Biopython code that builds the backbone (N, CA, C, O; Angstrom):
import numpy as np
from Bio.PDB.StructureBuilder import StructureBuilder

atoms = [
    (1, "MET", "N", (0.828, -1.187, 0.000)),
    (1, "MET", "CA", (0.000, 0.000, 0.000)),
    (1, "MET", "C", (0.877, 1.257, 0.000)),
    (1, "MET", "O", (0.580, 2.231, -0.693)),
    (2, "LEU", "N", (1.944, 1.224, 0.776)),
    (2, "LEU", "CA", (2.853, 2.365, 0.831)),
    (2, "LEU", "C", (3.485, 2.618, -0.534)),
    (2, "LEU", "O", (3.704, 3.765, -0.924)),
    (3, "HIS", "N", (3.775, 1.540, -1.252)),
    (3, "HIS", "CA", (4.376, 1.647, -2.587)),
    (3, "HIS", "C", (3.460, 2.446, -3.521)),
    (3, "HIS", "O", (3.930, 3.321, -4.248)),
    (4, "HIS", "N", (2.155, 2.147, -3.504)),
    (4, "HIS", "CA", (1.202, 2.861, -4.360)),
    (4, "HIS", "C", (1.081, 4.327, -3.950)),
    (4, "HIS", "O", (0.953, 5.210, -4.798)),
    (5, "PHE", "N", (1.124, 4.573, -2.661)),
    (5, "PHE", "CA", (1.058, 5.953, -2.177)),
    (5, "PHE", "C", (2.250, 6.756, -2.679)),
    (5, "PHE", "O", (2.097, 7.888, -3.140)),
    (6, "ILE", "N", (3.428, 6.171, -2.589)),
    (6, "ILE", "CA", (4.643, 6.867, -3.033)),
    (6, "ILE", "C", (4.607, 7.103, -4.536)),
    (6, "ILE", "O", (4.971, 8.185, -4.998)),
    (7, "GLU", "N", (4.168, 6.099, -5.315)),
    (7, "GLU", "CA", (4.059, 6.273, -6.768)),
    (7, "GLU", "C", (3.078, 7.387, -7.111)),
    (7, "GLU", "O", (3.354, 8.215, -7.979)),
    (8, "THR", "N", (1.940, 7.409, -6.437)),
    (8, "THR", "CA", (0.939, 8.446, -6.681)),
    (8, "THR", "C", (1.480, 9.815, -6.314)),
    (8, "THR", "O", (1.281, 10.784, -7.047)),
    (9, "LYS", "N", (2.159, 9.895, -5.189)),
    (9, "LYS", "CA", (2.734, 11.163, -4.746)),
    (9, "LYS", "C", (3.755, 11.679, -5.758)),
    (9, "LYS", "O", (3.762, 12.867, -6.080)),
    (10, "GLU", "N", (4.613, 10.796, -6.258)),
    (10, "GLU", "CA", (5.620, 11.193, -7.251)),
    (10, "GLU", "C", (4.959, 11.609, -8.564)),
    (10, "GLU", "O", (5.404, 12.562, -9.203)),
    (11, "ALA", "N", (3.910, 10.909, -8.968)),
    (11, "ALA", "CA", (3.200, 11.267, -10.202)),
    (11, "ALA", "C", (2.562, 12.645, -10.075)),
    (11, "ALA", "O", (2.586, 13.431, -11.021)),
    (12, "LEU", "N", (1.997, 12.938, -8.916)),
    (12, "LEU", "CA", (1.394, 14.257, -8.701)),
    (12, "LEU", "C", (2.449, 15.355, -8.685)),
    (12, "LEU", "O", (2.194, 16.462, -9.157)),
    (13, "LYS", "N", (3.625, 15.065, -8.151)),
    (13, "LYS", "CA", (4.719, 16.046, -8.183)),
    (13, "LYS", "C", (5.121, 16.355, -9.620)),
    (13, "LYS", "O", (5.309, 17.514, -9.988)),
    (14, "ARG", "N", (5.252, 15.291, -10.437)),
    (14, "ARG", "CA", (5.618, 15.491, -11.850)),
    (14, "ARG", "C", (4.539, 16.270, -12.578)),
    (14, "ARG", "O", (4.843, 17.136, -13.399)),
    (15, "LEU", "N", (3.276, 15.970, -12.285)),
    (15, "LEU", "CA", (2.171, 16.666, -12.930)),
    (15, "LEU", "C", (2.170, 18.144, -12.564)),
    (15, "LEU", "O", (1.880, 18.994, -13.407)),
    (16, "ARG", "N", (2.489, 18.451, -11.323)),
    (16, "ARG", "CA", (2.515, 19.834, -10.869)),
    (16, "ARG", "C", (3.619, 20.633, -11.556)),
    (16, "ARG", "O", (3.432, 21.812, -11.859)),
    (17, "THR", "N", (4.752, 20.010, -11.801)),
    (17, "THR", "CA", (5.875, 20.727, -12.410)),
    (17, "THR", "C", (5.863, 20.670, -13.932)),
    (17, "THR", "O", (6.576, 21.439, -14.577)),
    (18, "ASP", "N", (5.068, 19.775, -14.524)),
    (18, "ASP", "CA", (5.006, 19.635, -15.981)),
    (18, "ASP", "C", (4.071, 20.701, -16.539)),
    (18, "ASP", "O", (2.881, 20.711, -16.224)),
    (19, "GLN", "N", (4.599, 21.586, -17.354)),
    (19, "GLN", "CA", (3.810, 22.676, -17.912)),
    (19, "GLN", "C", (3.350, 22.403, -19.343)),
    (19, "GLN", "O", (2.647, 23.236, -19.915)),
    (20, "ASP", "N", (3.717, 21.276, -19.940)),
    (20, "ASP", "CA", (3.344, 20.983, -21.321)),
    (20, "ASP", "C", (1.834, 20.897, -21.492)),
    (20, "ASP", "O", (1.298, 21.403, -22.478)),
    (21, "GLY", "N", (1.149, 20.273, -20.562)),
    (21, "GLY", "CA", (-0.302, 20.154, -20.652)),
    (21, "GLY", "C", (-0.995, 21.495, -20.586)),
    (21, "GLY", "O", (-2.005, 21.709, -21.257)),
    (22, "VAL", "N", (-0.462, 22.402, -19.783)),
    (22, "VAL", "CA", (-1.040, 23.738, -19.657)),
    (22, "VAL", "C", (-0.932, 24.472, -20.980)),
    (22, "VAL", "O", (-1.886, 25.116, -21.416)),
    (23, "VAL", "N", (0.217, 24.379, -21.616)),
    (23, "VAL", "CA", (0.420, 25.051, -22.894)),
    (23, "VAL", "C", (-0.516, 24.469, -23.945)),
    (23, "VAL", "O", (-1.098, 25.221, -24.727)),
    (24, "SER", "N", (-0.672, 23.157, -23.981)),
    (24, "SER", "CA", (-1.575, 22.524, -24.938)),
    (24, "SER", "C", (-3.002, 23.001, -24.720)),
    (24, "SER", "O", (-3.719, 23.283, -25.680)),
    (25, "PHE", "N", (-3.413, 23.090, -23.473)),
    (25, "PHE", "CA", (-4.761, 23.555, -23.168)),
    (25, "PHE", "C", (-4.941, 24.996, -23.612)),
    (25, "PHE", "O", (-6.010, 25.364, -24.099)),
    (26, "GLU", "N", (-3.915, 25.814, -23.452)),
    (26, "GLU", "CA", (-3.995, 27.206, -23.899)),
    (26, "GLU", "C", (-4.151, 27.276, -25.412)),
    (26, "GLU", "O", (-4.884, 28.127, -25.916)),
    (27, "TYR", "N", (-3.476, 26.398, -26.141)),
    (27, "TYR", "CA", (-3.633, 26.362, -27.595)),
    (27, "TYR", "C", (-5.063, 26.002, -27.982)),
    (27, "TYR", "O", (-5.598, 26.546, -28.948)),
    (28, "ILE", "N", (-5.679, 25.099, -27.245)),
    (28, "ILE", "CA", (-7.066, 24.736, -27.527)),
    (28, "ILE", "C", (-7.974, 25.936, -27.305)),
    (28, "ILE", "O", (-8.876, 26.185, -28.105)),
    (29, "ILE", "N", (-7.747, 26.680, -26.233)),
    (29, "ILE", "CA", (-8.559, 27.866, -25.968)),
    (29, "ILE", "C", (-8.394, 28.883, -27.089)),
    (29, "ILE", "O", (-9.378, 29.464, -27.547)),
    (30, "VAL", "N", (-7.163, 29.103, -27.533)),
    (30, "VAL", "CA", (-6.913, 30.040, -28.630)),
    (30, "VAL", "C", (-7.603, 29.557, -29.901)),
    (30, "VAL", "O", (-8.203, 30.358, -30.619)),
    (31, "ALA", "N", (-7.528, 28.259, -30.190)),
    (31, "ALA", "CA", (-8.167, 27.713, -31.390)),
    (31, "ALA", "C", (-9.677, 27.919, -31.353)),
    (31, "ALA", "O", (-10.278, 28.260, -32.372)),
    (32, "VAL", "N", (-10.289, 27.718, -30.204)),
    (32, "VAL", "CA", (-11.732, 27.927, -30.076)),
    (32, "VAL", "C", (-12.080, 29.394, -30.300)),
    (32, "VAL", "O", (-13.085, 29.701, -30.940)),
    (33, "CYS", "N", (-11.260, 30.299, -29.779)),
    (33, "CYS", "CA", (-11.495, 31.731, -30.000)),
    (33, "CYS", "C", (-11.381, 32.083, -31.480)),
    (33, "CYS", "O", (-12.169, 32.879, -31.992)),
    (34, "ILE", "N", (-10.411, 31.500, -32.165)),
    (34, "ILE", "CA", (-10.257, 31.756, -33.596)),
    (34, "ILE", "C", (-11.468, 31.231, -34.359)),
    (34, "ILE", "O", (-11.963, 31.895, -35.270)),
    (35, "VAL", "N", (-11.943, 30.052, -33.997)),
    (35, "VAL", "CA", (-13.134, 29.499, -34.646)),
    (35, "VAL", "C", (-14.319, 30.435, -34.454)),
    (35, "VAL", "O", (-15.072, 30.696, -35.393)),
    (36, "GLY", "N", (-14.480, 30.936, -33.242)),
    (36, "GLY", "CA", (-15.578, 31.869, -32.981)),
    (36, "GLY", "C", (-15.454, 33.144, -33.793)),
    (36, "GLY", "O", (-16.445, 33.635, -34.333)),
    (37, "ALA", "N", (-14.245, 33.687, -33.884)),
    (37, "ALA", "CA", (-14.030, 34.918, -34.645)),
    (37, "ALA", "C", (-14.277, 34.702, -36.130)),
    (37, "ALA", "O", (-14.936, 35.520, -36.772)),
    (38, "VAL", "N", (-13.762, 33.619, -36.681)),
    (38, "VAL", "CA", (-13.974, 33.338, -38.107)),
    (38, "VAL", "C", (-15.454, 33.099, -38.379)),
    (38, "VAL", "O", (-15.988, 33.569, -39.383)),
    (39, "GLY", "N", (-16.107, 32.379, -37.496)),
    (39, "GLY", "CA", (-17.542, 32.148, -37.654)),
    (39, "GLY", "C", (-18.333, 33.441, -37.610)),
    (39, "GLY", "O", (-19.296, 33.604, -38.360)),
    (40, "ALA", "N", (-17.937, 34.368, -36.737)),
    (40, "ALA", "CA", (-18.632, 35.651, -36.643)),
    (40, "ALA", "C", (-18.383, 36.507, -37.881)),
    (40, "ALA", "O", (-19.296, 37.181, -38.357)),
    (41, "VAL", "N", (-17.172, 36.487, -38.402)),
    (41, "VAL", "CA", (-16.836, 37.308, -39.570)),
    (41, "VAL", "C", (-17.528, 36.796, -40.823)),
    (41, "VAL", "O", (-18.102, 37.583, -41.575)),
    (42, "PHE", "N", (-17.482, 35.502, -41.056)),
    (42, "PHE", "CA", (-18.040, 34.950, -42.284)),
    (42, "PHE", "C", (-19.511, 34.604, -42.163)),
    (42, "PHE", "O", (-20.155, 34.287, -43.163)),
    (43, "GLY", "N", (-20.046, 34.658, -40.972)),
    (43, "GLY", "CA", (-21.465, 34.395, -40.773)),
    (43, "GLY", "C", (-21.831, 32.959, -41.115)),
    (43, "GLY", "O", (-20.972, 32.083, -41.204)),
    (44, "GLY", "N", (-23.096, 32.745, -41.298)),
    (44, "GLY", "CA", (-23.559, 31.401, -41.653)),
    (44, "GLY", "C", (-23.707, 30.494, -40.451)),
    (44, "GLY", "O", (-24.254, 29.398, -40.572)),
    (45, "GLY", "N", (-23.241, 30.918, -39.314)),
    (45, "GLY", "CA", (-23.359, 30.107, -38.108)),
    (45, "GLY", "C", (-22.653, 28.776, -38.234)),
    (45, "GLY", "O", (-21.842, 28.577, -39.138)),
    (46, "ALA", "N", (-22.957, 27.878, -37.342)),
    (46, "ALA", "CA", (-22.301, 26.569, -37.344)),
    (46, "ALA", "C", (-22.850, 25.673, -38.443)),
    (46, "ALA", "O", (-22.274, 24.622, -38.728)),
    (47, "GLY", "N", (-23.961, 26.073, -39.068)),
    (47, "GLY", "CA", (-24.565, 25.254, -40.118)),
    (47, "GLY", "C", (-23.925, 25.448, -41.477)),
    (47, "GLY", "O", (-24.134, 24.625, -42.369)),
    (48, "GLY", "N", (-23.144, 26.519, -41.670)),
    (48, "GLY", "CA", (-22.502, 26.771, -42.955)),
    (48, "GLY", "C", (-21.299, 25.873, -43.173)),
    (48, "GLY", "O", (-20.872, 25.150, -42.273)),
    (49, "GLN", "N", (-20.754, 25.931, -44.390)),
    (49, "GLN", "CA", (-19.599, 25.104, -44.732)),
    (49, "GLN", "C", (-18.381, 25.446, -43.880)),
    (49, "GLN", "O", (-17.667, 24.554, -43.420)),
    (50, "ILE", "N", (-18.150, 26.729, -43.675)),
    (50, "ILE", "CA", (-17.004, 27.136, -42.857)),
    (50, "ILE", "C", (-17.193, 26.663, -41.420)),
    (50, "ILE", "O", (-16.261, 26.154, -40.797)),
    (51, "GLY", "N", (-18.390, 26.833, -40.907)),
    (51, "GLY", "CA", (-18.681, 26.386, -39.546)),
    (51, "GLY", "C", (-18.476, 24.892, -39.380)),
    (51, "GLY", "O", (-17.937, 24.439, -38.370)),
    (52, "LYS", "N", (-18.912, 24.123, -40.384)),
    (52, "LYS", "CA", (-18.739, 22.666, -40.317)),
    (52, "LYS", "C", (-17.262, 22.296, -40.352)),
    (52, "LYS", "O", (-16.815, 21.429, -39.600)),
    (53, "ALA", "N", (-16.502, 22.955, -41.230)),
    (53, "ALA", "CA", (-15.069, 22.658, -41.330)),
    (53, "ALA", "C", (-14.351, 23.007, -40.034)),
    (53, "ALA", "O", (-13.507, 22.245, -39.562)),
    (54, "LEU", "N", (-14.682, 24.154, -39.460)),
    (54, "LEU", "CA", (-14.040, 24.566, -38.215)),
    (54, "LEU", "C", (-14.434, 23.650, -37.057)),
    (54, "LEU", "O", (-13.602, 23.310, -36.216)),
    (55, "THR", "N", (-15.697, 23.257, -37.020)),
    (55, "THR", "CA", (-16.151, 22.349, -35.970)),
    (55, "THR", "C", (-15.433, 21.006, -36.073)),
    (55, "THR", "O", (-15.034, 20.429, -35.061)),
    (56, "THR", "N", (-15.272, 20.516, -37.292)),
    (56, "THR", "CA", (-14.548, 19.263, -37.497)),
    (56, "THR", "C", (-13.099, 19.396, -37.038)),
    (56, "THR", "O", (-12.558, 18.490, -36.404)),
    (57, "GLY", "N", (-12.479, 20.522, -37.358)),
    (57, "GLY", "CA", (-11.092, 20.756, -36.945)),
    (57, "GLY", "C", (-10.942, 20.814, -35.437)),
    (57, "GLY", "O", (-10.035, 20.201, -34.875)),
    (58, "ILE", "N", (-11.828, 21.549, -34.783)),
    (58, "ILE", "CA", (-11.767, 21.653, -33.320)),
    (58, "ILE", "C", (-12.014, 20.293, -32.677)),
    (58, "ILE", "O", (-11.363, 19.938, -31.695)),
    (59, "THR", "N", (-12.950, 19.538, -33.228)),
    (59, "THR", "CA", (-13.214, 18.201, -32.697)),
    (59, "THR", "C", (-11.969, 17.328, -32.797)),
    (59, "THR", "O", (-11.652, 16.586, -31.868)),
    (60, "ALA", "N", (-11.264, 17.416, -33.921)),
    (60, "ALA", "CA", (-10.031, 16.635, -34.089)),
    (60, "ALA", "C", (-8.964, 17.067, -33.088)),
    (60, "ALA", "O", (-8.254, 16.227, -32.535)),
    (61, "ILE", "N", (-8.851, 18.368, -32.853)),
    (61, "ILE", "CA", (-7.861, 18.880, -31.903)),
    (61, "ILE", "C", (-8.175, 18.406, -30.489)),
    (61, "ILE", "O", (-7.290, 17.935, -29.775)),
    (62, "VAL", "N", (-9.429, 18.531, -30.090)),
    (62, "VAL", "CA", (-9.824, 18.125, -28.737)),
    (62, "VAL", "C", (-9.647, 16.620, -28.559)),
    (62, "VAL", "O", (-9.212, 16.168, -27.499)),
    (63, "THR", "N", (-9.981, 15.842, -29.593)),
    (63, "THR", "CA", (-9.800, 14.393, -29.515)),
    (63, "THR", "C", (-8.325, 14.038, -29.351)),
    (63, "THR", "O", (-7.973, 13.190, -28.532)),
    (64, "ALA", "N", (-7.469, 14.690, -30.131)),
    (64, "ALA", "CA", (-6.030, 14.436, -30.016)),
    (64, "ALA", "C", (-5.508, 14.835, -28.640)),
    (64, "ALA", "O", (-4.666, 14.144, -28.067)),
    (65, "PHE", "N", (-6.007, 15.945, -28.114)),
    (65, "PHE", "CA", (-5.596, 16.408, -26.785)),
    (65, "PHE", "C", (-5.997, 15.394, -25.719)),
    (65, "PHE", "O", (-5.194, 15.038, -24.856)),
    (66, "ASN", "N", (-7.244, 14.931, -25.785)),
    (66, "ASN", "CA", (-7.717, 13.957, -24.801)),
    (66, "ASN", "C", (-6.956, 12.641, -24.911)),
    (66, "ASN", "O", (-6.670, 12.005, -23.896)),
    (67, "THR", "N", (-6.625, 12.229, -26.132)),
    (67, "THR", "CA", (-5.851, 11.007, -26.331)),
    (67, "THR", "C", (-4.455, 11.151, -25.740)),
    (67, "THR", "O", (-3.934, 10.221, -25.124)),
    (68, "ALA", "N", (-3.851, 12.325, -25.929)),
    (68, "ALA", "CA", (-2.512, 12.561, -25.391)),
    (68, "ALA", "C", (-2.515, 12.536, -23.869)),
    (68, "ALA", "O", (-1.582, 12.026, -23.247)),
    (69, "ILE", "N", (-3.555, 13.084, -23.278)),
    (69, "ILE", "CA", (-3.646, 13.098, -21.815)),
    (69, "ILE", "C", (-3.871, 11.685, -21.284)),
    (69, "ILE", "O", (-3.269, 11.289, -20.286)),
    (70, "ALA", "N", (-4.734, 10.933, -21.947)),
    (70, "ALA", "CA", (-5.054, 9.580, -21.486)),
    (70, "ALA", "C", (-3.890, 8.618, -21.698)),
    (70, "ALA", "O", (-3.736, 7.652, -20.950)),
    (71, "GLY", "N", (-3.070, 8.879, -22.719)),
    (71, "GLY", "CA", (-1.998, 7.941, -23.079)),
    (71, "GLY", "C", (-0.796, 8.151, -22.295)),
    (71, "GLY", "O", (0.193, 7.442, -22.479)),
]
sb = StructureBuilder()
sb.init_structure("model")
sb.init_model(0)
sb.init_chain("A")
sb.init_seg("    ")
for serial, (resi, resn, name, xyz) in enumerate(atoms, 1):
    if name == "N":
        sb.init_residue(resn, " ", resi, " ")
    sb.init_atom(name, np.array(xyz, "f"), 0.0, 1.0, " ", f" {name:<3s}", serial, name[0])
structure = sb.get_structure()
């Protein structure tokens, strides 16, 4: 039991000092803002071709991000 506690404690220490995930999350936030801005400029809402393409792109980014975190 102590072994698992120590492993968990060390993993949490590494997670606290690892800033790569934070930067990736910031990129996702920026990408979502860009999608919103492009959607507002070109109009058509999420139902238009541009909206569909951007939604597909964001979905791919979020999926890749979640896969990277889980893996």
